[in-house]
N, C-alpha and C positions, 0 to 999 in steps of 0.2 A: 175503744177505751179499755184499758186493762181492768181485769176483775179485781175487786178489793180482796186483800189477803187476810185470812182469819185463822188463828191458831186455837185449837181446842186442847185443854189440858185437864185430864181426869183419869183416875185409876180404874174406873169402871169401863170395860170394853164395850158393853152394850150402849152406854150413854155416849161414848165417843162415836160409835157407828151411827147412832140416831142423829146426833148433831152434825156429823159429816154430811149425811144425806139431806137434812133439813136446810143447811146453809149452802150446800152445793146447788140445790134446786133454786135457792134464792139469789144465785149469781155470784157467790163467793168462791174464791180458790181456797180450799180448806186443807190445813194440815192438822193432824190429830196425834197427840203423844200421850204416853201413859202416866208420867209423873213430872216432878219438879226438875230432876236432873236432865231429862230429855227435853223439857221445855227450855231450860237455860241454853242448852246446846242449839236448839232450833232458832231461838231469838237472836243469838249472837252470830249465827252462821251466815246470814244473808241480809237481804233488804228488810227494812222494818215491816212488821205486820201492821195493818190498819186496826184490827181488833184482836184482842186476846180474851177468850172465855176460859176461865180457870176455876177449878174447885179450890175452895179455901183450905181444906185440910186433906192431905194425902199422906200415904205411908212414908214417903221419902222426903217430906218437907212441907212447907206452907205456901199457899198461893201468894203470900206477901213477898216471898222471894221472887216469884214470877213477875209480880207487879213492879218491883224495884228494878229487875233486869230489863223489862220492857221499856220503862221510863228512861233508864240509863242509855239504852240503845237509840230511842227516839221519843222525845217528850210528848209528841202528838199522838202516839199510839194509845188507844182507849182500851181499858181493861174492865171487863165485867166479871164479877165474882159470883160463884155458885156456892151457897152455904146451907148447912142444916140449921134448924130452928135454934139449937143450943149455941150456935156460933154467930148469931146476928150481931152481937157486940163487936166481934172481930171484923165483921164485914163493914160495919160503920167506921171502924178505925181505918180500914183499907181505903174507904172513900176519903177520909181526912188526908190520907197520904197520896191521893191522886187517882184512885180507881173511879171509873165513871159511875157505876151503880152496882147493885147486887140483886140476884133473884134467889128466892128461898125454896129449897126442896120440900115437897114435890112441886114442881112448877109446870105450867102449861107451855107448849111450844110457841103459842101465839104471844104469850107474855115475854118469853126470852127473845123471840124474833123482834118484837117491838122495841125492846131495850137495846138490842144490837143495832137496829136501824137508827135509833136516836144517837147512839154512840158514834156510828159511822158519820152521821151528819155533823156532829161536833168535831170529829177528826178532820172533815173536809174544811170546816170554817177555820179551825186552828191552822191548818196547812196553808190555806189561802191568805190568812192574815200575816203569817210568817213570810210568805213569798212577797206579799205586797210591801211589807216593811223593808225587805231587802231591796226591792225594786225602787221604792221611793227614795231611799238613800242614794242609789245610783243616779236617779233623775236629778236630785238636788245637787249632788256633787258635779254632775256634768254641766249643770246650768249656773255654776258659781254661787248657788245658794247653800253655802257651807257654813258650819258653825258648831260650837260645842256648848253654847250657853243654854241655860234652862229655857230662856225665852224662845230661842230658835227650835229647840226640841219640841216645845209646845206647838209652834207653827207647823212643824213637820207632822206631829201626831194629828193635828186638826185636818191638814191636807189629806192625810191617809184615810181618815174617817169619812170625809165628805166627797172624795174624788169620784166615787161611783154613783153619787146621787145626781138627779137632774136639776136640783134646785139652783137658783141664781146665787152668785157669790159676790160680795162686795169686799175688796181688798183695800185697806187703808194703810197709810204710812207716808213718811216724808219722801220728798223727791230723792231718787237714787237708792232707795232702801231695797229694791228688788221685787217690786210688785208684779212686773211682767213675768219674771222668772217663776214666781209662785203660780201665776195663772197658767203658764206652760206646764208646770208640774201637775196641776189639777187636770189639765187636758190629757197629758200622757198617761196618767194613772186611771183615767176613766174608760168606760166601754167605747168612747168616741175616739180613741187614740188613733185609729186608722183613717179618720176623716179629717178635714182641714181645721187648722187653728188659724183664725183670721184676727189680726190686731189692727186697731185704729186709734189714733190719738185725737180725741174730740176737740182739743184745743189747737190743733195744727192745720185744720182744714177750714177755709172760709165758710161762713154760715150759708151763703148762697149755694154752695156745692155740697153741703153736708147731707141733705136729704137724699140727693141723688147717689152719693157714695154709700149711704146706709141701705137704702131701699131700692135703688135702681131707677131707671127711666126708660121711656119708650122713645123711639125715633121721632124727632120733631117736637119733643116736649118743650125745648127751649133752644135758643141759638147755640149751635155747636153740638147738639144732640143728633149726630148723623147716623146713629144706629142704636138698637136696643142695648141696654146694660142691665145685668142682673142685680147689682148691688151686693154689698158685703154680707148681708144677712142670708141671701140666697146662695152666695158663694160658700158660706160656711155650713151648708146643709149637712146634717148628720154629725157635725163637729161642735166647735166652740168659737164664739165671737168674744173678743176681749175689747171692751170699751174703756180705754185708758183716759184719765182726766175727765171723768164723766161730769164733774162739777162745771166744766166749761160748756156743756151742751146748752144751746139757746133755748129759751122758754118754749118757743113754737115747736121745736123738735122734741122737747120733753113730752109734750102732749102726744105727739105721733109715736114716740118710742113706747110710751105707756100703752097705747092701743095695740101696738105690735106684741108686747109682752102679754097682754090680756087675751088677745084673739089668736095669737100664734100665726098671724097672716101679715103679709106685706103687700102694699099696692105701689107699684113704680110711679114715679112722677110723670104725670100726663097720661097714665093708663087707667083703664076701667076694670081690669081683671085683678083679683087678689090671688096671691100665691101662698099656700101653706108652707110654714117653715118648721124645721126640726133642729133647733140649735140650743146649746146651753150658753147662757149669758153670764159672763164674768166681767164686772166693772171694777174700776180702781180710781182712787182719788187721793191727793195729798192735802185736801181741805177737810175741815170738820163739816160733814154733810148735815149733821144735826143743826149746826149754826146756820148753814145755808137755808135749810128748811125754815128755821125760826125767822130768818130775815125775809123770807118769801122769794129767794132767788132759785130755790130748787123745790119742785113739787113734792109734797109729802106722800102722795099716793105712789109716785114713781119710786121714791126712796124706799117705801115698804116693799115694793116689787123687787127691787134690787138687793135689799138688805136681808134676804132670807137667811143667809149664812154670812157672818162677818169674820174676816181674817185680818188681824192687825199685825203689821211687821214693825217691831220696835226699831228706833234709830240706833245707829252703830254706837253712839256714845253711851247708850244704856246697856250695852252688852260688850264691854271692852275685851272680855276674854275671847271674843271671836276675831279680834283684829289680827293677831298673829297667825291664826289658822287661815283666814282669808288671804293675808299677805303672802303666805307661803304658797297657797293655791294659785294666786295670780302670778307669782314669780315663776312657778312651773309652767303656767300657760304661756306667758310672754317670752320666757326663755326658750321654750320650744318653737314659738312662732319666729323668733329672731335668731334661732340656732346659736344661742349663747348660753352654755351651761353656767349658771351662777348660783351663789348662795348669799345670804345676808351676813354682813359682819354683825357682831353682837351690838355695837353702838347704833348701827343703822336700824336694826330691828327694834331696839328700845325706843329710838326716836319715832319710828313709824307707829309703835303702839302707844305713844304718848300724845298723839294728836287728836283734836276733837272731831274732825270729819263732819262738818256741817252738810257736805254733799253725800254723806253716807258711803255705801259700798261702792257706788260708781266713782266717787272721788278717790277712795282708797285704791281702786284698780288703776286709775289714772296716775296716781303717785308711783305705784309699782311699775307700770309700763314705762313711765318716763325714766325711772331709775335703771331699768333694764337697758333702755336705749343709750343712756349716758355712761353706763359702766364700761370701763376699759380693761379691768383685770378679771379675776375669777370670782370676785365677790362684790356685792354692792356696799359701798361705804357712805359715810355721811356726806362726802363731796358729791355724790350722785343724786342727792335728795334736794328738793326745792328749799330755798332759804327762808321763805316767809309763808310757810304752810300753817296759817292760823286763821281764826275766825275773821270774816270780813269786818272791818272797823277796828279790830283790836290792834292792828299794826300802827294806828295813829296815836296810840297811847304810849307815852314815855314811861317805862317802868319805874323811873325815879320819881317823876312828878306826873302821874296820870291825870289827864283831863278828860271830861266827858264830851264826846263829839256832839254836834248840834242835833243830829238825828237820833241821839241815844245809842246805847249798846247793851249787849248781854253781859252784865257784870259777873254773874256766876260762871259763865263759860270763860270769861277772861281770867278770872282768878284760878280756875281749874287749869287753864293753859299755862299760866305762870307757875303754878305749883308743879305741874308735870316737868316744865323746863328746869326748875330748881332741883328736882329729884334727879333728873338725868345729868345735870351738870355736876352734882355732888358725886354721883356714881362715876362719872368720867374722871373727876379729880382724884378720886380714891382708888382708881384702877379697878373698879367693880367691887371693891370691898364694902359691903353694906354697913358693917359696924362703923368703919371710919367715915362713910358717907353720912350716917346718922349724926356723928359727932360734928361734922362740918356744918350741918344744919341746926345743931343745938337741940336735938330731940333724942328720945330714947330709941333703942333699936326696935322695940315693939311698935312704937308709933311710926317709925320709918317703914317698917315692913307692912304695916297696915295701909299706909298711903301707896306703897308700891302695888299692893293687891287691888286697891281702889281703882287705880288707873290701868290695871292689866299689865303691870311691869314686872310682876314677880317672876323669879327664875329659880330653878333648882328644886321645885316641888315643895318649898316651905309653905306650911299652912299659916295664913294670917290670923292674928288674934281677932276675936269677935269685936273688940273695941280697942281704940288706941289708948296707950298709957301716956298721957301728957302731964 
Protein backbone atom coordinates (compact mmCIF):
# COMPACT_ATOMS: atom_id res chain seq x y z
CA UNK A 1 0.00 0.00 0.00
CA UNK A 2 1.34 3.42 -0.95
CA UNK A 3 2.34 5.76 1.84
CA UNK A 4 0.02 8.73 2.41
CA UNK A 5 1.52 11.98 1.12
CA UNK A 6 1.90 14.94 3.49
CA UNK A 7 3.09 18.46 2.74
CA UNK A 8 4.57 20.65 5.48
CA UNK A 9 4.53 24.40 4.81
CA UNK A 10 6.37 26.67 7.28
CA UNK A 11 9.01 29.39 7.15
CA UNK A 12 10.86 27.98 10.19
CA UNK A 13 13.52 25.49 9.09
CA UNK A 14 13.69 23.82 12.52
CA UNK A 15 9.94 23.16 12.60
CA UNK A 16 10.02 21.78 9.06
CA UNK A 17 12.80 19.37 9.98
CA UNK A 18 11.07 18.22 13.16
CA UNK A 19 7.74 17.57 11.39
CA UNK A 20 9.50 15.77 8.52
CA UNK A 21 11.07 13.34 10.98
CA UNK A 22 7.88 12.99 13.06
CA UNK A 23 5.60 12.11 10.17
CA UNK A 24 8.24 10.16 8.28
CA UNK A 25 8.46 7.80 11.24
CA UNK A 26 4.65 7.65 11.31
CA UNK A 27 4.58 6.21 7.78
CA UNK A 28 4.01 9.33 5.67
CA UNK A 29 5.88 10.39 2.56
CA UNK A 30 6.73 13.94 3.58
CA UNK A 31 7.56 16.99 1.47
CA UNK A 32 8.52 20.19 3.33
CA UNK A 33 8.67 23.68 1.78
CA UNK A 34 9.54 27.09 3.14
CA UNK A 35 6.59 29.28 2.22
CA UNK A 36 3.41 29.90 0.26
CA UNK A 37 4.95 30.23 -3.21
CA UNK A 38 6.85 26.95 -2.87
CA UNK A 39 3.71 25.30 -1.48
CA UNK A 40 1.57 26.38 -4.44
CA UNK A 41 4.19 24.98 -6.82
CA UNK A 42 4.34 21.63 -4.97
CA UNK A 43 0.54 21.30 -4.80
CA UNK A 44 -0.02 21.84 -8.51
CA UNK A 45 3.04 19.92 -9.70
CA UNK A 46 1.88 16.35 -9.14
CA UNK A 47 -0.61 14.00 -7.53
CA UNK A 48 -2.79 15.44 -4.75
CA UNK A 49 -1.51 15.40 -1.20
CA UNK A 50 -3.52 13.49 1.37
CA UNK A 51 -2.69 16.01 4.12
CA UNK A 52 -1.28 19.53 4.13
CA UNK A 53 0.04 20.99 7.39
CA UNK A 54 0.62 24.71 6.94
CA UNK A 55 1.43 27.74 9.03
CA UNK A 56 -1.31 30.33 8.80
CA UNK A 57 0.95 33.38 8.60
CA UNK A 58 4.21 33.42 6.60
CA UNK A 59 6.38 36.22 5.17
CA UNK A 60 5.36 35.56 1.54
CA UNK A 61 1.66 35.03 2.08
CA UNK A 62 -1.11 33.32 4.03
CA UNK A 63 -1.95 29.70 4.72
CA UNK A 64 -5.40 30.53 3.33
CA UNK A 65 -3.82 30.60 -0.14
CA UNK A 66 -2.39 27.14 0.49
CA UNK A 67 -5.82 25.92 1.62
CA UNK A 68 -7.52 27.27 -1.50
CA UNK A 69 -4.89 25.77 -3.81
CA UNK A 70 -5.09 22.34 -2.13
CA UNK A 71 -8.89 22.28 -2.38
CA UNK A 72 -8.81 23.42 -6.00
CA UNK A 73 -6.42 20.58 -6.85
CA UNK A 74 -8.38 17.92 -4.92
CA UNK A 75 -11.35 18.63 -2.67
CA UNK A 76 -10.62 15.58 -0.53
CA UNK A 77 -7.17 16.86 0.56
CA UNK A 78 -7.34 17.68 4.28
CA UNK A 79 -5.59 20.83 5.53
CA UNK A 80 -4.44 21.39 9.13
CA UNK A 81 -3.51 24.93 10.12
CA UNK A 82 -0.76 25.95 12.56
CA UNK A 83 -1.49 29.28 14.18
CA UNK A 84 -0.27 31.61 16.89
CA UNK A 85 -2.65 32.62 19.69
CA UNK A 86 -3.34 36.02 18.14
CA UNK A 87 -4.49 34.41 14.89
CA UNK A 88 -7.04 31.91 16.20
CA UNK A 89 -9.86 33.94 14.65
CA UNK A 90 -8.26 33.49 11.24
CA UNK A 91 -7.85 29.77 11.92
CA UNK A 92 -11.56 29.44 12.68
CA UNK A 93 -12.30 31.25 9.41
CA UNK A 94 -10.02 28.77 7.63
CA UNK A 95 -12.13 25.92 9.02
CA UNK A 96 -15.25 27.62 7.71
CA UNK A 97 -13.62 27.61 4.29
CA UNK A 98 -12.77 23.91 4.42
CA UNK A 99 -9.71 23.37 6.63
CA UNK A 100 -10.00 20.22 8.74
CA UNK A 101 -8.70 21.70 12.03
CA UNK A 102 -5.98 23.85 13.56
CA UNK A 103 -3.38 23.55 16.30
CA UNK A 104 -2.11 26.50 18.27
CA UNK A 105 1.55 27.27 18.95
CA UNK A 106 3.21 26.04 21.03
CA UNK A 107 1.75 22.58 20.36
CA UNK A 108 2.77 19.09 21.41
CA UNK A 109 3.76 16.56 18.79
CA UNK A 110 1.16 14.11 20.12
CA UNK A 111 -1.57 16.73 19.65
CA UNK A 112 -0.53 17.45 16.08
CA UNK A 113 -0.11 13.79 15.19
CA UNK A 114 -3.57 12.93 16.57
CA UNK A 115 -5.10 15.75 14.53
CA UNK A 116 -3.34 14.60 11.36
CA UNK A 117 -4.41 10.98 11.93
CA UNK A 118 -8.05 12.07 12.21
CA UNK A 119 -7.69 14.22 9.10
CA UNK A 120 -6.26 11.25 7.21
CA UNK A 121 -9.22 9.10 8.26
CA UNK A 122 -11.61 11.76 6.97
CA UNK A 123 -9.68 11.87 3.70
CA UNK A 124 -10.06 8.11 3.39
CA UNK A 125 -13.82 8.25 4.01
CA UNK A 126 -14.34 11.12 1.56
CA UNK A 127 -12.36 9.31 -1.13
CA UNK A 128 -14.20 6.02 -0.62
CA UNK A 129 -17.58 7.74 -0.76
CA UNK A 130 -16.64 9.52 -3.97
CA UNK A 131 -15.47 6.28 -5.59
CA UNK A 132 -18.60 4.48 -4.38
CA UNK A 133 -20.87 7.14 -5.88
CA UNK A 134 -19.08 6.82 -9.20
CA UNK A 135 -19.28 3.04 -9.05
CA UNK A 136 -22.96 2.95 -8.14
CA UNK A 137 -23.82 5.15 -11.11
CA UNK A 138 -22.06 2.68 -13.37
CA UNK A 139 -23.83 -0.26 -11.75
CA UNK A 140 -27.23 1.34 -12.18
CA UNK A 141 -26.66 2.40 -15.75
CA UNK A 142 -25.38 -1.03 -16.72
CA UNK A 143 -28.50 -2.62 -15.25
CA UNK A 144 -31.02 -0.31 -16.92
CA UNK A 145 -31.87 1.41 -13.63
CA UNK A 146 -31.31 4.85 -15.04
CA UNK A 147 -33.13 8.10 -14.45
CA UNK A 148 -32.73 11.73 -13.60
CA UNK A 149 -35.78 12.23 -11.39
CA UNK A 150 -35.49 13.25 -7.76
CA UNK A 151 -37.22 10.01 -6.77
CA UNK A 152 -34.62 7.81 -8.49
CA UNK A 153 -31.74 9.89 -7.15
CA UNK A 154 -33.09 9.17 -3.68
CA UNK A 155 -33.20 5.45 -4.45
CA UNK A 156 -29.61 5.67 -5.70
CA UNK A 157 -28.44 7.49 -2.58
CA UNK A 158 -30.14 4.97 -0.29
CA UNK A 159 -28.61 2.03 -2.14
CA UNK A 160 -25.20 3.68 -1.81
CA UNK A 161 -25.63 4.18 1.93
CA UNK A 162 -26.83 0.68 2.81
CA UNK A 163 -25.00 -1.52 0.29
CA UNK A 164 -22.13 -2.24 2.68
CA UNK A 165 -24.34 -3.21 5.63
CA UNK A 166 -25.31 -6.83 6.40
CA UNK A 167 -28.91 -5.86 7.22
CA UNK A 168 -31.89 -7.38 5.41
CA UNK A 169 -33.52 -5.16 2.78
CA UNK A 170 -37.13 -5.13 1.60
CA UNK A 171 -37.66 -3.61 -1.86
CA UNK A 172 -41.21 -2.56 -2.70
CA UNK A 173 -42.74 -1.32 -5.91
CA UNK A 174 -45.10 -2.25 -8.70
CA UNK A 175 -44.42 -5.09 -11.09
CA UNK A 176 -41.82 -4.13 -13.68
CA UNK A 177 -40.44 -1.20 -11.67
CA UNK A 178 -36.92 -2.69 -11.46
CA UNK A 179 -36.77 -4.32 -8.03
CA UNK A 180 -34.35 -7.06 -9.07
CA UNK A 181 -32.02 -4.51 -10.66
CA UNK A 182 -31.86 -2.63 -7.37
CA UNK A 183 -31.18 -5.91 -5.55
CA UNK A 184 -28.31 -6.67 -7.93
CA UNK A 185 -26.91 -3.18 -7.40
CA UNK A 186 -26.98 -3.72 -3.63
CA UNK A 187 -25.02 -6.93 -4.12
CA UNK A 188 -22.45 -5.48 -6.51
CA UNK A 189 -21.74 -2.55 -4.22
CA UNK A 190 -21.39 -4.72 -1.12
CA UNK A 191 -18.33 -6.52 0.25
CA UNK A 192 -20.07 -9.70 -0.98
CA UNK A 193 -19.74 -8.74 -4.63
CA UNK A 194 -17.32 -11.57 -5.48
CA UNK A 195 -19.69 -14.18 -4.00
CA UNK A 196 -22.90 -15.47 -5.65
CA UNK A 197 -26.08 -13.49 -6.20
CA UNK A 198 -28.91 -16.04 -6.12
CA UNK A 199 -32.45 -15.03 -7.13
CA UNK A 200 -35.69 -16.94 -6.71
CA UNK A 201 -39.28 -15.98 -7.50
CA UNK A 202 -41.33 -17.24 -4.58
CA UNK A 203 -44.50 -17.25 -6.66
CA UNK A 204 -43.09 -19.30 -9.54
CA UNK A 205 -42.25 -22.55 -7.70
CA UNK A 206 -44.87 -25.02 -6.44
CA UNK A 207 -45.29 -25.05 -2.67
CA UNK A 208 -44.29 -28.73 -2.47
CA UNK A 209 -40.89 -27.94 -3.98
CA UNK A 210 -40.21 -24.57 -2.38
CA UNK A 211 -38.67 -25.85 0.86
CA UNK A 212 -36.26 -28.08 -1.03
CA UNK A 213 -35.33 -25.24 -3.38
CA UNK A 214 -34.57 -22.89 -0.51
CA UNK A 215 -33.01 -25.18 2.09
CA UNK A 216 -31.97 -28.28 0.13
CA UNK A 217 -32.69 -31.95 0.76
CA UNK A 218 -30.89 -35.22 1.45
CA UNK A 219 -30.98 -38.26 -0.78
CA UNK A 220 -34.19 -40.23 -0.32
CA UNK A 221 -36.05 -37.40 1.45
CA UNK A 222 -38.91 -37.76 -1.05
CA UNK A 223 -39.70 -39.43 -4.33
CA UNK A 224 -37.24 -38.18 -6.92
CA UNK A 225 -34.60 -37.04 -4.40
CA UNK A 226 -31.87 -39.18 -5.93
CA UNK A 227 -28.98 -37.20 -4.46
CA UNK A 228 -28.24 -34.55 -1.86
CA UNK A 229 -29.02 -30.96 -2.81
CA UNK A 230 -27.60 -27.88 -1.08
CA UNK A 231 -30.50 -25.48 -1.69
CA UNK A 232 -30.30 -21.81 -2.62
CA UNK A 233 -29.38 -20.49 0.82
CA UNK A 234 -26.26 -22.65 0.94
CA UNK A 235 -25.51 -21.93 -2.73
CA UNK A 236 -25.47 -18.22 -1.89
CA UNK A 237 -22.90 -18.62 0.89
CA UNK A 238 -20.94 -15.41 1.31
CA UNK A 239 -23.21 -13.59 -1.09
CA UNK A 240 -26.80 -12.39 -1.45
CA UNK A 241 -30.07 -14.26 -1.83
CA UNK A 242 -32.90 -12.36 -3.49
CA UNK A 243 -36.40 -13.53 -2.57
CA UNK A 244 -38.65 -11.95 -5.17
CA UNK A 245 -42.42 -11.78 -4.58
CA UNK A 246 -41.93 -12.71 -0.94
CA UNK A 247 -45.64 -12.11 -0.36
CA UNK A 248 -46.35 -15.33 -2.27
CA UNK A 249 -44.47 -17.47 0.27
CA UNK A 250 -46.82 -20.03 1.89
CA UNK A 251 -47.51 -19.73 5.61
CA UNK A 252 -45.65 -22.95 6.49
CA UNK A 253 -42.52 -21.74 4.75
CA UNK A 254 -42.81 -18.31 6.37
CA UNK A 255 -42.27 -20.04 9.73
CA UNK A 256 -39.23 -21.93 8.44
CA UNK A 257 -37.75 -18.85 6.79
CA UNK A 258 -38.15 -16.92 10.04
CA UNK A 259 -36.20 -19.61 11.88
CA UNK A 260 -33.43 -19.49 9.29
CA UNK A 261 -33.14 -15.72 9.61
CA UNK A 262 -33.05 -15.96 13.41
CA UNK A 263 -30.59 -18.84 13.74
CA UNK A 264 -28.61 -18.30 10.50
CA UNK A 265 -28.79 -22.07 9.97
CA UNK A 266 -30.62 -24.31 7.48
CA UNK A 267 -31.66 -27.93 7.77
CA UNK A 268 -32.21 -29.77 4.46
CA UNK A 269 -35.48 -31.60 3.95
CA UNK A 270 -35.14 -35.08 5.42
CA UNK A 271 -31.84 -34.26 7.08
CA UNK A 272 -30.77 -34.09 10.72
CA UNK A 273 -27.72 -31.84 10.36
CA UNK A 274 -27.98 -28.05 10.41
CA UNK A 275 -25.63 -25.96 8.31
CA UNK A 276 -24.58 -22.43 9.18
CA UNK A 277 -25.19 -19.85 6.47
CA UNK A 278 -23.61 -16.49 5.74
CA UNK A 279 -25.90 -14.67 3.32
CA UNK A 280 -27.51 -11.28 3.03
CA UNK A 281 -31.24 -11.50 2.44
CA UNK A 282 -32.91 -9.06 0.05
CA UNK A 283 -36.65 -9.54 -0.47
CA UNK A 284 -39.08 -7.81 -2.82
CA UNK A 285 -42.81 -7.54 -3.28
CA UNK A 286 -45.35 -5.63 -5.33
CA UNK A 287 -47.94 -6.00 -2.56
CA UNK A 288 -48.59 -3.91 0.53
CA UNK A 289 -46.89 -6.11 3.10
CA UNK A 290 -48.45 -4.10 5.92
CA UNK A 291 -51.89 -4.96 4.54
CA UNK A 292 -50.89 -8.62 4.25
CA UNK A 293 -49.75 -8.58 7.88
CA UNK A 294 -52.98 -6.89 8.95
CA UNK A 295 -55.06 -9.54 7.17
CA UNK A 296 -53.02 -12.36 8.68
CA UNK A 297 -51.60 -13.58 5.35
CA UNK A 298 -48.03 -12.63 6.23
CA UNK A 299 -46.32 -13.18 9.57
CA UNK A 300 -45.60 -9.97 11.44
CA UNK A 301 -42.38 -11.29 12.98
CA UNK A 302 -41.06 -12.30 9.55
CA UNK A 303 -42.00 -8.89 8.18
CA UNK A 304 -39.93 -7.19 10.87
CA UNK A 305 -36.97 -9.47 10.09
CA UNK A 306 -37.11 -8.58 6.40
CA UNK A 307 -38.04 -4.92 6.71
CA UNK A 308 -34.87 -3.72 8.45
CA UNK A 309 -34.20 -1.37 5.53
CA UNK A 310 -36.96 -0.43 3.08
CA UNK A 311 -36.31 0.76 -0.46
CA UNK A 312 -39.37 1.83 -2.43
CA UNK A 313 -39.18 2.19 -6.20
CA UNK A 314 -41.85 4.62 -7.44
CA UNK A 315 -43.85 3.68 -10.54
CA UNK A 316 -42.83 5.22 -13.84
CA UNK A 317 -45.99 7.37 -14.02
CA UNK A 318 -44.78 9.24 -10.92
CA UNK A 319 -41.46 10.11 -12.54
CA UNK A 320 -42.27 10.96 -16.17
CA UNK A 321 -39.02 12.87 -16.54
CA UNK A 322 -37.27 9.47 -16.53
CA UNK A 323 -39.17 8.11 -19.54
CA UNK A 324 -37.11 9.83 -22.25
CA UNK A 325 -33.84 8.92 -20.50
CA UNK A 326 -34.87 5.29 -20.20
CA UNK A 327 -36.23 5.17 -23.74
CA UNK A 328 -32.92 6.40 -25.18
CA UNK A 329 -31.05 3.91 -22.99
CA UNK A 330 -33.18 1.00 -24.23
CA UNK A 331 -32.88 2.27 -27.80
CA UNK A 332 -29.11 2.10 -27.55
CA UNK A 333 -29.26 -1.36 -25.97
CA UNK A 334 -31.57 -2.94 -28.52
CA UNK A 335 -30.10 -1.11 -31.49
CA UNK A 336 -26.74 -2.62 -30.56
CA UNK A 337 -28.26 -6.08 -30.10
CA UNK A 338 -30.00 -5.94 -33.47
CA UNK A 339 -27.16 -4.09 -35.24
CA UNK A 340 -29.55 -1.32 -36.34
CA UNK A 341 -28.27 2.21 -35.61
CA UNK A 342 -31.47 4.14 -34.93
CA UNK A 343 -32.77 7.38 -33.48
CA UNK A 344 -36.23 8.46 -32.35
CA UNK A 345 -38.19 10.87 -34.51
CA UNK A 346 -39.51 13.78 -32.46
CA UNK A 347 -43.18 12.66 -32.76
CA UNK A 348 -42.26 9.09 -31.78
CA UNK A 349 -40.37 10.20 -28.68
CA UNK A 350 -43.22 12.53 -27.68
CA UNK A 351 -45.66 9.64 -28.04
CA UNK A 352 -43.46 7.34 -25.97
CA UNK A 353 -43.21 9.98 -23.24
CA UNK A 354 -46.98 10.48 -23.21
CA UNK A 355 -47.95 6.93 -22.23
CA UNK A 356 -48.98 5.79 -18.71
CA UNK A 357 -46.95 2.51 -18.61
CA UNK A 358 -48.91 0.40 -16.12
CA UNK A 359 -46.16 -2.21 -16.64
CA UNK A 360 -43.51 0.35 -15.69
CA UNK A 361 -39.91 0.11 -16.89
CA UNK A 362 -40.35 -3.44 -18.18
CA UNK A 363 -43.24 -2.32 -20.41
CA UNK A 364 -41.30 0.70 -21.69
CA UNK A 365 -38.40 -1.54 -22.70
CA UNK A 366 -40.80 -3.87 -24.51
CA UNK A 367 -42.22 -0.90 -26.45
CA UNK A 368 -38.74 0.26 -27.48
CA UNK A 369 -37.56 -3.25 -28.37
CA UNK A 370 -40.64 -3.74 -30.57
CA UNK A 371 -40.05 -0.38 -32.25
CA UNK A 372 -36.41 -1.27 -32.99
CA UNK A 373 -37.54 -4.56 -34.51
CA UNK A 374 -40.23 -2.90 -36.65
CA UNK A 375 -38.16 0.09 -37.84
CA UNK A 376 -37.16 0.05 -41.52
CA UNK A 377 -35.25 3.30 -41.89
CA UNK A 378 -32.70 5.18 -39.78
CA UNK A 379 -35.19 6.38 -37.21
CA UNK A 380 -38.16 5.14 -35.23
CA UNK A 381 -41.41 6.74 -36.35
CA UNK A 382 -44.98 6.63 -35.07
CA UNK A 383 -45.68 3.79 -37.50
CA UNK A 384 -43.19 1.61 -35.60
CA UNK A 385 -45.05 2.00 -32.28
CA UNK A 386 -48.02 -0.05 -31.02
CA UNK A 387 -51.39 1.42 -31.88
CA UNK A 388 -53.24 0.79 -28.61
CA UNK A 389 -50.63 1.31 -25.92
CA UNK A 390 -53.03 2.44 -23.19
CA UNK A 391 -54.17 1.28 -19.80
CA UNK A 392 -56.07 -2.04 -19.77
CA UNK A 393 -59.78 -1.33 -19.97
CA UNK A 394 -59.45 2.21 -21.32
CA UNK A 395 -59.60 1.02 -24.95
CA UNK A 396 -63.22 0.00 -24.35
CA UNK A 397 -64.22 3.58 -23.69
CA UNK A 398 -65.54 5.61 -26.60
CA UNK A 399 -63.92 9.07 -26.25
CA UNK A 400 -67.12 10.62 -27.54
CA UNK A 401 -69.50 8.74 -25.26
CA UNK A 402 -67.46 7.05 -22.52
CA UNK A 403 -69.19 4.29 -20.60
CA UNK A 404 -67.89 2.58 -17.49
CA UNK A 405 -66.96 -1.10 -17.97
CA UNK A 406 -68.68 -3.59 -15.68
CA UNK A 407 -65.50 -4.26 -13.72
CA UNK A 408 -64.79 -0.53 -13.34
CA UNK A 409 -61.70 1.34 -14.46
CA UNK A 410 -59.11 3.91 -13.38
CA UNK A 411 -60.77 7.22 -14.26
CA UNK A 412 -57.77 9.40 -13.33
CA UNK A 413 -55.43 7.35 -15.51
CA UNK A 414 -57.95 7.41 -18.36
CA UNK A 415 -58.31 11.18 -18.22
CA UNK A 416 -54.55 11.61 -18.08
CA UNK A 417 -54.17 9.35 -21.11
CA UNK A 418 -56.74 11.37 -23.06
CA UNK A 419 -55.10 14.66 -22.03
CA UNK A 420 -51.70 13.40 -23.18
CA UNK A 421 -53.19 12.38 -26.53
CA UNK A 422 -54.83 15.77 -27.03
CA UNK A 423 -51.58 17.58 -26.21
CA UNK A 424 -49.68 15.43 -28.71
CA UNK A 425 -52.32 15.82 -31.41
CA UNK A 426 -52.29 19.60 -30.98
CA UNK A 427 -48.50 19.59 -31.30
CA UNK A 428 -48.71 17.46 -34.43
CA UNK A 429 -51.33 19.71 -36.05
CA UNK A 430 -49.31 22.83 -35.23
CA UNK A 431 -46.06 21.36 -36.54
CA UNK A 432 -44.54 21.48 -33.07
CA UNK A 433 -45.36 25.16 -32.51
CA UNK A 434 -46.52 25.26 -28.89
CA UNK A 435 -48.10 28.70 -29.13
CA UNK A 436 -50.37 27.54 -31.96
CA UNK A 437 -50.98 24.20 -30.23
CA UNK A 438 -52.21 26.06 -27.14
CA UNK A 439 -54.63 28.05 -29.33
CA UNK A 440 -55.96 24.84 -30.88
CA UNK A 441 -56.84 23.58 -27.40
CA UNK A 442 -58.25 26.94 -26.31
CA UNK A 443 -55.80 27.50 -23.46
CA UNK A 444 -53.10 30.00 -22.62
CA UNK A 445 -49.51 29.26 -23.56
CA UNK A 446 -48.55 29.09 -19.87
CA UNK A 447 -51.28 26.53 -19.16
CA UNK A 448 -50.23 24.48 -22.19
CA UNK A 449 -46.58 24.57 -21.15
CA UNK A 450 -47.52 23.53 -17.62
CA UNK A 451 -49.37 20.46 -18.93
CA UNK A 452 -46.47 19.50 -21.19
CA UNK A 453 -44.19 19.57 -18.16
CA UNK A 454 -46.70 17.58 -16.10
CA UNK A 455 -46.51 14.68 -18.54
CA UNK A 456 -42.80 14.96 -19.27
CA UNK A 457 -43.37 16.29 -22.80
CA UNK A 458 -41.44 19.55 -22.45
CA UNK A 459 -38.75 20.27 -24.99
CA UNK A 460 -36.15 22.93 -25.50
CA UNK A 461 -35.39 23.53 -21.81
CA UNK A 462 -38.30 25.89 -21.06
CA UNK A 463 -39.08 26.04 -17.37
CA UNK A 464 -42.75 25.41 -16.62
CA UNK A 465 -44.70 27.82 -14.50
CA UNK A 466 -45.39 26.76 -10.95
CA UNK A 467 -49.12 26.81 -11.60
CA UNK A 468 -51.21 26.94 -14.75
CA UNK A 469 -52.91 30.13 -15.80
CA UNK A 470 -56.41 29.07 -16.83
